[in-house]
N, C-alpha and C positions, 0 to 999 in steps of 0.2 A: 562405517558402512562401505561395503564394496560397490562396484559399479552396477552389478545386477540388482542389488537391493535399492540403490538410488533410482534406477530406472523403473523398478517395480513401484516404488512410492510415487514417482511422477505419474505413472500410468494410472494409479489408483486415484490420485488427485484429479486427473483429467476426467476419468470415468464418472466420478461422483461430484465434481465441481467443488472440491474442498481443498484446503491447504493443510498440510501436515508439517509443522515445524520440525527441523532436524532433531531438536532435543526430544520431541515426542517420538519421532520415527525410530530413533535409536533404542527406545524402550518397547517397541512393538515387534517382538521377535517371533511370536506365535500367531498363526492366522486368526485364531479366535479373538485374540487381543486386538488385532487389526480390524476385524469385523465390528467388535464392540465400539472401537474408536470411531469408525465410520458412522455407525448408528448414532452415537452421541453428537458427532459433528453435524449430522443432518438435522437432528432434533434441535440443536442450538440455533440453527438458522431458520427454524420454524417449520421444517418438513415433518411429515409423519411417515417415516419409512417402514416398508414391509420388510421385516428381518430376513425372511426367506429369499425375497427378491434381491436384497443387498448381498446375501451370501452367494447366490447364483452369479451375480454380476462380478463380485470379487473373485470367485472361482475362475471365471472365464479370463479375467485379467491375469491371474496368476499363471494359468496354463499357457496363455499366449506369451507372456513376458519371460517365463522361466523354462518353457518347453517341457513341463512335467506332465505326467498323466493325470487326467481328472480324478482318478481314484486316490491319488496321493494328496489331493487337496482336502485336508480335514481341519477341523477347528483346533486340533492339538498339534498340527504340523509346524515345526520350527522352520522358519524361512531359510536359515543358513544350514542347519544340521540335517534336516529332513528333505528339504527341497533343493539343496545344494547351491543356493544363491551365494555369490561372493560379496 
């Protein structure tokens, strides 16, 4: 994982109050996978997350951290190849 990706994961952890182990983070290459992981992590700690709200919050973090346009943040966007994170 490059620096941009590490910083993105850290920002996501902070936003959602979860921990994403490096071994898991390395396998979360597409934003939809990251979203699903966050939902699962929140449910495991007993929360009942609204998936739309989680997506909106995730999108804001991605735009802020990577400097991409909001329209580029899609469930199928690859963090490295589509969003140019290193």
